[in-house]
MIVEXRO-664025 format. One record per residue (C-alpha): residue in three letters; z, y, x. Coordinates in nm, 2 decimals, m for minus. Example, Ala and Ser with C-alpha at 12.3 -4.5 7.8 and 13.67 -1.06 7.14 Angstrom:
2
<node 'ALA', <0.78, m0.45, 1.23>> <node 'SER', <0.71, m0.11, 1.37>> 
END
This chain:
99
<node 'MET', <m6.08, 4.54, 6.49>> <node 'GLU', <m6.05, 4.40, 6.83>> <node 'LEU', <m5.93, 4.09, 6.98>> <node 'ALA', <m5.62, 4.13, 7.22>> <node 'VAL', <m5.52, 3.86, 7.45>> <node 'VAL', <m5.14, 3.87, 7.62>> <node 'GLY', <m5.04, 3.61, 7.86>> <node 'SER', <m5.03, 3.49, 8.24>> <node 'GLY', <m5.30, 3.55, 8.48>> <node 'GLU', <m5.41, 3.21, 8.45>> <node 'PHE', <m5.42, 3.22, 8.05>> <node 'VAL', <m5.60, 3.55, 8.02>> <node 'THR', <m5.86, 3.52, 8.29>> <node 'GLY', <m6.14, 3.33, 8.07>> <node 'PHE', <m6.12, 3.59, 7.79>> <node 'ARG', <m6.16, 3.86, 8.07>> <node 'LEU', <m6.46, 3.67, 8.19>> <node 'ALA', <m6.54, 3.66, 7.84>> <node 'GLY', <m6.58, 4.00, 7.78>> <node 'VAL', <m6.23, 4.08, 7.56>> <node 'LYS', <m6.15, 4.44, 7.66>> <node 'LYS', <m5.79, 4.44, 7.56>> <node 'ILE', <m5.63, 4.22, 7.78>> <node 'PHE', <m5.25, 4.21, 7.87>> <node 'GLU', <m5.15, 4.00, 8.20>> <node 'VAL', <m4.80, 3.99, 8.18>> <node 'ASN', <m4.47, 3.84, 8.32>> <node 'ASN', <m4.18, 3.66, 8.13>> <node 'GLY', <m4.00, 3.98, 8.14>> <node 'GLU', <m4.28, 4.21, 8.00>> <node 'LEU', <m4.39, 3.94, 7.71>> <node 'GLU', <m4.15, 4.08, 7.45>> <node 'LEU', <m4.24, 4.44, 7.51>> <node 'THR', <m4.61, 4.39, 7.55>> <node 'VAL', <m4.61, 4.19, 7.20>> <node 'GLU', <m4.44, 4.43, 7.00>> <node 'LYS', <m4.67, 4.70, 7.14>> <node 'ILE', <m4.98, 4.48, 7.04>> <node 'LEU', <m4.85, 4.42, 6.69>> <node 'GLU', <m4.83, 4.81, 6.63>> <node 'ASP', <m5.17, 4.87, 6.75>> <node 'ARG', <m5.40, 4.89, 6.44>> <node 'GLU', <m5.70, 4.82, 6.62>> <node 'VAL', <m5.61, 4.49, 6.67>> <node 'GLY', <m5.72, 4.24, 6.45>> <node 'ILE', <m5.64, 3.89, 6.63>> <node 'LEU', <m5.39, 3.83, 6.88>> <node 'VAL', <m5.43, 3.53, 7.08>> <node 'MET', <m5.11, 3.41, 7.30>> <node 'HIS', <m5.02, 3.09, 7.45>> <node 'GLY', <m4.79, 2.85, 7.22>> <node 'ASP', <m4.55, 2.83, 7.53>> <node 'ASP', <m4.50, 3.22, 7.54>> <node 'LEU', <m4.47, 3.22, 7.16>> <node 'ILE', <m4.14, 3.00, 7.22>> <node 'LYS', <m4.02, 3.24, 7.46>> <node 'LEU', <m3.98, 3.52, 7.23>> <node 'PRO', <m3.67, 3.59, 7.04>> <node 'GLU', <m3.64, 3.43, 6.69>> <node 'MET', <m3.68, 3.77, 6.47>> <node 'LEU', <m4.00, 3.83, 6.66>> <node 'ARG', <m4.14, 3.50, 6.61>> <node 'ASN', <m4.06, 3.50, 6.25>> <node 'THR', <m4.25, 3.87, 6.22>> <node 'ILE', <m4.56, 3.71, 6.42>> <node 'ASN', <m4.56, 3.40, 6.17>> <node 'ASP', <m4.54, 3.65, 5.87>> <node 'SER', <m4.79, 3.89, 6.03>> <node 'VAL', <m5.13, 3.93, 5.86>> <node 'GLU', <m5.28, 4.22, 6.05>> <node 'PRO', <m5.28, 4.15, 6.36>> <node 'THR', <m5.35, 3.76, 6.27>> <node 'VAL', <m5.18, 3.59, 6.58>> <node 'VAL', <m5.34, 3.27, 6.71>> <node 'THR', <m5.18, 3.04, 6.96>> <node 'LEU', <m5.35, 2.83, 7.18>> <node 'GLY', <m5.22, 2.53, 7.41>> <node 'GLY', <m4.87, 2.44, 7.48>> <node 'SER', <m4.65, 2.20, 7.40>> <node 'GLY', <m4.43, 2.36, 7.14>> <node 'GLU', <m4.48, 2.41, 6.77>> <node 'SER', <m4.89, 2.51, 6.75>> <node 'SER', <m5.03, 2.76, 6.50>> <node 'ASN', <m5.23, 2.61, 6.25>> <node 'LEU', <m5.55, 2.81, 6.25>> <node 'ARG', <m5.66, 2.72, 5.91>> <node 'GLU', <m5.31, 2.84, 5.77>> <node 'LYS', <m5.36, 3.16, 5.97>> <node 'ILE', <m5.70, 3.22, 5.82>> <node 'LYS', <m5.57, 3.13, 5.48>> <node 'GLN', <m5.34, 3.39, 5.49>> <node 'SER', <m5.53, 3.63, 5.60>> <node 'VAL', <m5.83, 3.61, 5.43>> <node 'GLY', <m5.66, 3.44, 5.08>> <node 'VAL', <m5.86, 3.18, 5.04>> <node 'ASP', <m5.92, 2.83, 5.21>> <node 'LEU', <m6.24, 2.85, 5.39>> <node 'TRP', <m6.25, 2.47, 5.44>> <node 'LYS', <m6.24, 2.37, 5.04>> 
END
């Protein structure tokens, strides 16, 4: 399983420097199609994106992302709803690792 990161150039730069191979630098117009493509990629186990980018996606795609176990979608930053990492891990693994 691989880690994939999608977002603006500023958002993905740190991940690129850290050695993440699946980097998708996109503009707003490309975001929806790129996320859909990543969700279909069976090699991706975790998708990281900016919280503000998640809000820009259509509601149906956001619902798909919220229900997605594989890949698990984690959002970082942003001013909107933040992804609860603990809940995502619980959803993916099936148990609460903090208990």
